[in-house]
C-alpha positions as CSV (number, residue, x, y, z in Angstrom):
1,M,9.4,11.1,-24.3
2,K,10.9,8.6,-21.9
3,T,8.3,7.0,-19.6
4,F,8.8,5.5,-16.2
5,F,5.8,3.5,-14.9
6,Y,5.1,3.6,-11.2
7,I,3.2,0.4,-11.8
8,L,5.2,-1.2,-14.5
9,L,4.8,-4.0,-17.0
10,G,7.8,-5.4,-18.8
11,L,9.4,-8.5,-20.2
12,F,12.4,-10.3,-18.7
13,L,14.9,-12.6,-20.3
14,C,15.3,-16.2,-19.1
15,L,19.0,-17.0,-18.9
16,T,20.0,-20.6,-19.5
17,A,23.2,-22.2,-18.1
18,N,25.3,-25.0,-19.4
19,S,23.7,-28.2,-18.0
20,Q,27.2,-29.7,-17.3
21,E,28.1,-26.8,-15.0
22,I,26.6,-26.7,-11.5
23,L,27.7,-23.6,-9.5
24,S,27.4,-23.7,-5.8
25,Q,25.5,-20.6,-4.5
26,P,26.9,-19.1,-1.3
27,D,24.7,-18.8,1.7
28,A,22.7,-15.6,2.1
29,K,24.4,-13.3,4.6
30,L,22.5,-11.2,7.2
31,I,23.5,-7.6,6.8
32,T,21.2,-5.7,9.2
33,T,18.0,-5.8,11.3
34,F,15.8,-2.8,12.0
35,P,12.3,-2.0,13.1
36,F,9.3,-0.8,11.1
37,K,5.9,0.6,12.1
38,Q,2.6,0.3,10.4
39,Y,0.2,2.9,9.2
40,S,-3.5,2.1,8.7
41,G,-4.1,-0.8,6.3
42,G,-0.9,-2.4,7.2
43,V,1.3,0.0,5.2
44,M,4.9,-0.5,6.4
45,V,7.1,2.5,7.3
46,I,10.8,2.5,7.9
47,Q,13.2,5.3,8.9
48,A,16.3,6.1,6.8
49,K,18.5,9.0,5.9
50,V,19.4,10.3,2.4
51,A,22.6,11.8,1.1
52,N,23.9,14.2,3.8
53,V,20.6,15.0,5.4
54,P,21.1,14.6,9.2
55,D,17.4,13.8,10.0
56,S,15.8,10.4,9.7
57,L,13.0,10.4,7.1
58,N,9.9,8.2,6.8
59,F,9.7,5.9,3.9
60,I,6.9,3.5,2.9
61,L,8.2,0.1,1.9
62,D,6.3,-0.6,-1.3
63,T,6.5,-3.6,-3.6
64,G,4.0,-1.6,-5.8
65,S,6.7,1.0,-6.7
66,G,8.9,0.4,-9.7
67,G,11.8,2.4,-8.3
68,I,12.5,4.7,-5.3
69,S,11.3,8.2,-4.6
70,L,11.4,11.3,-2.4
71,D,8.8,13.8,-1.5
72,S,9.1,17.2,-3.2
73,S,8.6,19.2,0.0
74,T,11.3,17.0,1.7
75,C,13.8,17.9,-1.1
76,E,12.9,21.6,-0.8
77,E,13.2,21.6,3.0
78,F,16.6,19.9,3.1
79,K,17.9,21.5,-0.2
80,I,18.4,18.2,-2.0
81,H,19.3,19.0,-5.5
82,T,16.8,17.8,-8.1
83,V,17.1,17.6,-11.9
84,A,14.2,18.2,-14.3
85,T,13.5,15.4,-16.7
86,D,11.0,14.3,-19.3
87,T,10.3,11.1,-17.4
88,T,6.7,10.5,-16.3
89,I,5.3,8.2,-13.7
90,T,1.8,6.6,-13.7
91,G,-0.2,5.8,-10.6
92,I,-3.8,5.4,-9.7
93,G,-4.3,9.2,-9.5
94,G,-2.9,9.9,-13.0
95,I,0.3,10.6,-15.0
96,R,2.8,13.3,-14.2
97,K,6.3,14.4,-15.2
98,V,8.8,14.2,-12.4
99,P,12.3,15.5,-11.6
100,F,15.0,13.2,-10.2
101,V,17.7,13.1,-7.5
102,F,20.5,11.2,-9.2
103,D,23.2,8.9,-7.8
104,E,22.5,9.3,-4.1
105,T,22.8,7.0,-1.1
106,L,20.0,5.7,1.1
107,H,21.3,5.2,4.7
108,L,19.4,2.4,6.4
109,P,20.3,1.3,9.9
110,G,23.4,-0.9,9.3
111,L,23.3,-0.6,5.5
112,D,24.1,2.1,2.9
113,V,22.5,1.6,-0.5
114,H,24.5,3.5,-3.1
115,H,23.9,4.8,-6.6
116,L,20.2,5.3,-6.4
117,N,18.1,7.5,-8.6
118,F,15.1,8.9,-6.7
119,H,12.2,10.3,-8.7
120,V,10.6,13.2,-6.9
121,N,6.8,13.3,-6.3
122,N,4.4,15.2,-4.1
123,Y,3.2,13.1,-1.2
124,D,1.3,15.7,0.7
125,V,-1.9,13.7,0.4
126,L,-0.3,10.7,1.9
127,T,1.0,12.8,4.8
128,S,-2.5,14.2,5.4
129,V,-4.0,10.7,5.3
130,Y,-1.6,9.1,7.9
131,G,-1.0,12.2,10.0
132,E,2.7,11.7,9.8
133,K,5.2,13.1,7.2
134,V,5.8,10.7,4.3
135,D,9.2,11.6,2.9
136,G,9.4,8.9,0.2
137,I,8.7,5.4,-1.1
138,I,11.2,2.5,-1.3
139,G,10.4,0.0,-4.0
140,Y,12.1,-2.1,-6.7
141,S,15.4,-0.2,-6.6
142,F,15.9,-1.6,-3.0
143,F,14.1,-5.0,-3.2
144,S,16.0,-6.0,-6.4
145,R,19.4,-5.9,-4.6
146,Y,18.7,-7.9,-1.4
147,I,16.6,-10.6,0.3
148,V,14.2,-8.7,2.6
149,A,12.4,-10.6,5.4
150,V,9.4,-8.8,7.1
151,N,8.2,-10.1,10.4
152,F,4.8,-8.6,11.4
153,D,4.9,-10.4,14.8
154,S,8.1,-8.9,15.9
155,G,7.9,-5.6,13.9
156,Y,11.4,-6.1,12.5
157,I,12.9,-6.3,9.0
158,Q,16.0,-8.3,8.2
159,V,18.1,-7.6,5.1
160,Y,20.3,-10.3,3.6
161,Q,23.0,-10.3,0.9
162,P,21.5,-12.5,-1.9
163,G,22.4,-16.2,-1.7
164,K,21.1,-19.6,-0.6
165,I,18.6,-19.0,2.3
166,K,16.6,-21.3,4.5
167,Y,13.0,-20.2,4.8
168,P,10.9,-20.9,7.9
169,Q,9.5,-24.4,8.0
170,N,5.9,-23.5,7.9
171,G,4.6,-21.5,5.0
172,T,4.8,-21.7,1.3
173,I,6.9,-20.3,-1.5
174,L,5.2,-18.2,-4.2
175,H,6.7,-17.9,-7.6
176,P,5.4,-14.6,-9.0
177,V,6.1,-13.2,-12.4
178,F,8.6,-10.4,-11.8
179,T,8.6,-7.3,-13.9
180,A,9.6,-4.4,-11.7
181,L,6.7,-5.6,-9.6
182,P,5.7,-9.0,-8.4
183,I,2.6,-10.4,-10.2
184,Q,1.0,-13.3,-8.4
185,W,-1.6,-15.8,-9.6
186,A,-4.6,-16.0,-7.2
187,T,-8.0,-17.6,-7.2
188,I,-11.0,-15.5,-6.5
189,K,-14.6,-16.6,-6.0
190,D,-17.9,-14.8,-5.8
191,R,-20.6,-15.3,-8.5
192,K,-18.1,-17.7,-10.0
193,K,-14.6,-19.0,-9.4
194,M,-11.6,-18.0,-11.5
195,G,-7.9,-17.6,-11.4
196,Y,-6.1,-14.4,-12.5
197,N,-2.9,-12.4,-12.1
198,F,-2.7,-9.7,-9.4
199,Y,0.0,-7.3,-8.4
200,L,1.3,-7.8,-4.8
201,D,1.4,-4.3,-3.5
202,T,2.6,-3.7,0.1
203,G,2.1,0.0,-0.3
204,A,-1.6,-0.3,-0.7
205,G,-3.5,-0.1,2.6
206,L,-6.4,-2.3,1.5
207,C,-7.1,-6.0,0.9
208,V,-8.0,-6.3,-2.8
209,L,-8.5,-3.9,-5.6
210,L,-10.1,-4.9,-8.9
211,S,-10.3,-2.7,-12.0
212,E,-13.9,-2.0,-13.0
213,E,-13.1,-3.2,-16.5
214,F,-11.9,-6.6,-15.1
215,A,-14.9,-6.9,-12.8
216,E,-17.3,-6.2,-15.7
217,D,-15.5,-8.3,-18.2
218,S,-15.2,-11.3,-15.9
219,A,-18.6,-11.0,-14.3
220,V,-16.9,-12.5,-11.2
221,L,-19.0,-10.6,-8.7
222,L,-22.5,-11.5,-7.6
223,S,-25.1,-9.3,-9.2
224,R,-26.8,-8.7,-5.9
225,R,-23.7,-6.9,-4.5
226,K,-24.4,-3.2,-3.7
227,P,-21.0,-1.4,-3.7
228,V,-20.8,1.8,-1.8
229,I,-18.9,4.9,-2.9
230,T,-15.8,5.6,-0.8
231,Q,-12.8,7.9,-0.9
232,A,-9.3,6.7,-1.7
233,Q,-5.9,8.3,-2.1
234,G,-3.5,7.8,-5.0
235,M,-0.2,9.2,-6.3
236,G,-2.2,12.0,-8.0
237,G,-4.4,12.9,-5.1
238,R,-7.9,11.9,-3.9
239,L,-10.3,9.9,-5.9
240,Q,-13.5,7.9,-5.5
241,M,-13.8,4.2,-5.7
242,R,-16.6,1.6,-5.0
243,L,-16.3,-0.8,-2.1
244,T,-17.9,-4.2,-1.7
245,L,-17.2,-7.8,-0.6
246,M,-15.9,-10.9,-2.4
247,K,-16.6,-14.4,-1.1
248,E,-13.1,-15.7,-1.3
249,I,-9.5,-15.2,-2.4
250,K,-6.9,-17.9,-2.4
251,I,-3.2,-17.1,-2.4
252,G,-1.1,-20.3,-2.6
253,P,-2.8,-22.7,-0.2
254,Y,-4.3,-19.9,1.9
255,R,-8.0,-18.9,1.7
256,F,-9.6,-15.7,3.0
257,R,-13.4,-15.3,3.0
258,Q,-15.7,-12.3,2.8
259,V,-12.8,-10.0,1.7
260,P,-13.4,-6.2,1.4
261,T,-12.8,-5.4,-2.3
262,Y,-12.3,-2.0,-4.0
263,L,-13.5,-1.4,-7.5
264,Y,-11.4,1.2,-9.4
265,N,-12.2,2.9,-12.7
266,D,-8.8,2.5,-14.1
267,S,-8.6,5.3,-16.7
268,Y,-4.8,5.0,-17.1
269,N,-4.8,1.2,-17.0
270,V,-2.2,1.1,-14.2
271,T,-3.5,-2.3,-13.3
272,S,-2.5,-3.5,-16.8
273,F,-5.8,-5.2,-17.7
274,P,-6.2,-7.7,-19.3
275,F,-2.8,-9.0,-18.1
276,T,-3.7,-8.4,-14.5
277,G,-7.1,-7.9,-12.8
278,G,-5.9,-5.6,-10.0
279,L,-3.8,-5.8,-6.9
280,I,-3.6,-7.5,-3.5
281,G,-2.7,-5.0,-0.8
282,N,-1.0,-5.1,2.6
283,D,-4.2,-5.2,4.7
284,L,-4.3,-8.8,3.5
285,M,-0.6,-9.6,3.1
286,R,0.3,-8.3,6.6
287,R,-1.3,-11.5,7.8
288,F,1.9,-13.3,6.7
289,N,5.5,-12.9,7.6
290,M,7.1,-12.5,4.2
291,T,10.5,-13.0,2.7
292,F,11.0,-11.1,-0.6
293,N,13.7,-12.8,-2.6
294,Y,13.7,-10.8,-5.8
295,P,17.1,-12.1,-6.9
296,K,15.7,-15.7,-7.0
297,R,12.2,-14.5,-8.2
298,E,10.3,-15.9,-5.2
299,I,8.4,-14.8,-2.1
300,H,8.0,-17.0,1.0
301,I,4.9,-16.4,3.1
302,S,4.1,-17.8,6.5
303,P,0.9,-17.2,8.4
304,N,1.5,-15.0,11.5
305,G,-0.4,-13.9,14.6
306,H,-2.6,-11.6,12.5
307,F,-3.7,-14.3,10.1
308,N,-7.2,-14.7,11.6
309,E,-7.9,-11.1,12.4
310,K,-11.2,-9.8,11.2
311,F,-11.5,-7.6,8.2
312,D,-12.8,-4.0,8.3
313,Y,-16.4,-4.2,7.2
314,A,-17.4,-0.7,8.4
315,Y,-18.6,2.1,6.1
316,T,-18.9,5.8,7.1
317,G,-18.4,7.7,3.8
318,L,-16.1,10.0,5.8
319,G,-12.7,11.1,4.6
320,L,-10.3,12.3,7.4
321,Y,-7.1,14.3,6.8
322,Y,-4.5,15.8,9.0
323,E,-3.9,19.4,7.9
324,N,-2.0,22.1,9.7
325,G,-2.2,20.3,13.0
326,K,-5.9,19.7,12.7
327,I,-8.0,16.6,11.8
328,I,-10.3,17.8,9.1
329,I,-13.3,16.1,7.5
330,G,-12.4,16.4,3.9
331,D,-15.0,14.4,2.1
332,V,-18.6,13.4,2.9
333,I,-20.1,10.9,0.4
334,P,-23.8,11.8,-0.3
335,G,-26.2,9.3,1.2
336,S,-23.5,7.8,3.5
337,P,-23.7,7.4,7.3
338,A,-21.6,10.6,7.6
339,D,-24.0,12.5,5.4
340,K,-27.0,11.2,7.3
341,A,-25.4,12.4,10.5
342,K,-25.1,15.9,9.0
343,L,-21.3,16.0,9.1
344,K,-19.8,18.4,6.6
345,S,-16.6,18.9,4.7
346,G,-14.4,21.3,6.6
347,D,-15.6,20.2,10.1
348,E,-12.7,19.8,12.5
349,L,-12.8,16.5,14.5
350,F,-11.8,16.6,18.1
351,A,-13.1,13.2,19.5
352,V,-14.4,9.9,18.4
353,G,-16.4,8.1,21.1
354,N,-14.5,8.6,24.4
355,N,-11.1,9.1,22.6
356,L,-9.6,12.6,22.5
357,S,-6.1,11.5,21.5
358,H,-6.1,13.8,18.4
359,N,-4.4,10.9,16.5
360,I,-5.9,10.4,13.1
361,M,-5.0,6.7,12.8
362,T,-6.5,6.0,16.2
363,Y,-9.7,7.7,15.1
364,K,-9.8,5.7,11.9
365,N,-9.3,2.5,13.8
366,I,-12.3,3.3,16.1
367,L,-14.4,3.9,13.0
368,Q,-13.6,0.5,11.6
369,T,-16.4,-1.3,13.7
370,P,-19.7,-1.6,11.7
371,D,-23.2,-1.2,13.2
372,Q,-22.2,1.1,16.1
373,D,-23.4,4.4,17.3
374,L,-20.5,6.8,17.8
375,K,-20.5,10.3,19.3
376,L,-18.2,12.7,17.4
377,I,-17.2,16.1,18.8
378,I,-16.6,18.5,16.0
379,K,-15.9,22.2,15.6
380,R,-17.9,24.1,12.9
381,D,-17.9,27.9,12.5
382,D,-16.3,28.3,15.9
383,N,-19.1,26.2,17.5
384,Y,-18.5,22.8,19.2
385,L,-21.1,20.2,18.3
386,T,-21.7,16.6,19.4
387,I,-23.0,14.5,16.6
388,T,-24.0,10.8,16.7
389,M,-23.2,8.7,13.6
390,H,-24.3,5.1,13.0
391,T,-21.5,3.3,11.1
392,G,-22.7,1.2,8.2
393,R,-21.5,-2.2,6.8
394,I,-20.3,-3.1,3.3
395,R,-22.0,-5.9,1.6
């Protein structure tokens, strides 16, 4: 059976050139500029069209994807022809066989990307997490063709034809190992200090994720840490992880301290331990403006206006999902602040504090402040209740 890895390991060939021939590389040419928006955790979303579909679709821009994909319900809604295959994809939620949409075009503002093969997956869980339709994920199939500059200060992306490019004066150039995904050496410190490989994954709305096997084998975390159980979402659906802090992570010359860190029981080894220890997500990387230069196998990062923003240290044990026009409490971790407040799975959430916006990402942002008493208005069994919850703090 042919296997396609959503998080992929591979080998690449180093090509050598005749030392007597020096070819001048043309300058990179700006093709287009377009806006993006952010979901919680810094996840980047852009709008594009596919094939002859007239509507603009929402795509997550994801360096943690080894290809490009479409949501199965989007294909069904717009009657996009799919072909069954024996190809499987592997993500943090599991392994599954996927159909494909072959040889189609992605229409970005000012740029048509031709001859793309989209694998088709079910992204209902991502739609319910963000409260907006997720129609697909754009990964290596796009990044490998262009130079892509992401500016979190302006909220715009610039796409260049590959060539010689002048990066911003401030910042540094990273030289990751490139399989289908960039793998960056970083230094981490908690009980001890060590360097290790980590995927750079802009599609992950978190700071750092370590595989439980790596954390146990390396003994990098302080023994006094008391990770809490929390809910996460992956390609295969919802799953539980542990959440704690790490004293420091250093990427290039840049250090971040007291970093929220997820611990993941990696049954399918999508983090490729022992080659890598986990991943660095976009809640940390959004603190840089980034230029992804896959053709030259380098990434330029420059601290931006979000560089010194505080991390989210709050803990509620509460999972929120947008379902059929309602914000529903889907998960309540036993012993968590949500459990102690007597919240229940299936409760419909109407307000957090004084906010009645009915916007799931707004509610999640309000819940990100630790050690606060928040009044929640919920509906349970046709009754409206006001419940006070004290948010916890990860340690």
